[in-house]
C-alpha positions as CSV (number, residue, x, y, z in Angstrom):
1,M,0.0,0.0,0.0
2,K,1.3,3.5,-0.8
3,L,2.3,5.7,2.0
4,S,-0.2,8.4,1.1
5,K,-3.1,5.8,1.3
6,I,-1.8,4.7,4.8
7,I,-1.6,8.3,6.0
8,F,-5.2,9.1,5.0
9,S,-6.6,5.7,5.9
10,W,-5.3,5.3,9.4
11,P,-8.4,7.0,11.2
12,L,-10.8,4.5,9.6
13,L,-8.4,1.6,10.3
14,L,-8.0,2.7,13.9
15,L,-11.8,2.9,14.4
16,I,-12.2,-0.6,13.1
17,R,-9.5,-1.9,15.4
18,M,-11.2,-0.2,18.3
19,Y,-14.5,-1.7,17.4
20,W,-12.9,-5.2,17.3
21,F,-11.3,-4.6,20.8
22,L,-14.1,-2.7,22.6
23,G,-17.3,-3.2,20.6
24,N,-18.7,-6.3,19.2
25,R,-19.9,-7.5,22.7
26,Q,-23.5,-7.5,21.7
27,K,-23.2,-10.8,19.9
28,N,-24.6,-9.4,16.7
29,R,-24.0,-11.9,13.9
30,C,-22.9,-10.7,10.5
31,L,-24.7,-12.2,7.5
32,F,-21.4,-12.7,5.6
33,K,-18.5,-15.1,5.9
34,V,-16.1,-12.3,5.9
35,T,-17.5,-10.0,8.5
36,C,-18.4,-6.4,7.6
37,S,-15.6,-4.9,9.6
38,R,-13.0,-7.3,8.3
39,W,-14.1,-6.6,4.7
40,V,-14.0,-2.8,5.1
41,Y,-10.6,-3.1,6.9
42,Q,-9.2,-5.1,4.0
43,V,-10.5,-2.9,1.3
44,T,-9.3,0.2,3.1
45,L,-5.8,-1.3,3.4
46,E,-5.7,-2.2,-0.3
47,K,-7.5,0.7,-1.9
48,G,-7.6,3.6,0.5
49,I,-10.1,5.4,2.6
50,I,-12.5,6.4,-0.2
51,S,-13.0,2.8,-1.3
52,G,-13.2,1.7,2.4
53,M,-16.0,4.2,3.1
54,K,-17.9,3.1,0.0
55,C,-17.7,-0.5,1.2
56,L,-18.7,0.5,4.7
57,F,-21.9,2.2,3.5
58,K,-22.7,-0.7,1.1
59,R,-22.3,-3.3,3.8
60,Y,-24.3,-1.2,6.3
61,K,-27.2,-1.0,3.9
62,S,-27.2,-4.8,3.3
63,C,-26.1,-6.3,6.6
64,R,-29.0,-5.9,8.9
65,S,-31.6,-8.2,10.2
66,N,-34.2,-7.4,7.5
67,Y,-33.3,-10.2,5.2
68,R,-35.5,-12.9,3.6
69,I,-34.4,-16.4,2.7
70,T,-35.3,-17.1,-0.9
71,E,-34.2,-18.5,-4.2
72,N,-33.3,-16.4,-7.2
73,S,-34.4,-16.9,-10.8
74,D,-31.6,-19.5,-11.3
75,N,-32.9,-21.6,-8.3
76,L,-29.9,-20.6,-6.3
77,E,-30.5,-20.5,-2.5
78,G,-29.6,-17.4,-0.6
79,I,-31.0,-14.3,1.0
80,K,-32.5,-11.1,-0.3
81,A,-31.0,-8.4,2.0
82,S,-32.6,-5.3,3.2
83,D,-31.0,-3.4,0.3
84,G,-32.9,-5.7,-2.2
85,V,-29.7,-7.5,-3.4
86,F,-29.7,-11.3,-3.6
87,Y,-26.6,-12.9,-2.0
88,Q,-25.8,-16.6,-2.6
89,K,-25.0,-19.1,0.1
90,D,-21.3,-19.3,-0.7
91,I,-20.6,-15.8,0.7
92,L,-22.9,-16.0,3.7
93,A,-22.0,-16.9,7.2
94,D,-22.2,-20.5,8.3
95,W,-24.9,-19.9,10.8
96,L,-27.1,-18.3,8.1
97,V,-26.4,-21.1,5.6
98,S,-27.6,-23.6,8.3
99,E,-30.8,-21.6,8.7
100,I,-31.3,-21.5,4.9
101,E,-30.9,-25.2,4.6
102,R,-33.5,-25.8,7.3
103,K,-36.1,-23.6,5.7
104,I,-35.7,-24.5,2.1
């Protein structure tokens, strides 16, 4: 990662690390295999703060409890998230895949 990206990205990276250390005590479960904070952290490291912030807002819109287990037009199992996007089982968290397999 370029030094300029690190310089501008450190506040977001620090906030995420603080969240990992202090937050996350509520036992909220992320819908995705790669948790929202880990995904945003990785994108921020690789592409900088602008891309990291875009990922943060995208994940925030989709990773909430307002999902619906469904199949898409290709008969693939997954969920329709609160943002209206269909996500296949292969990127979803194990606990959610188990729930999908019980319901479908």
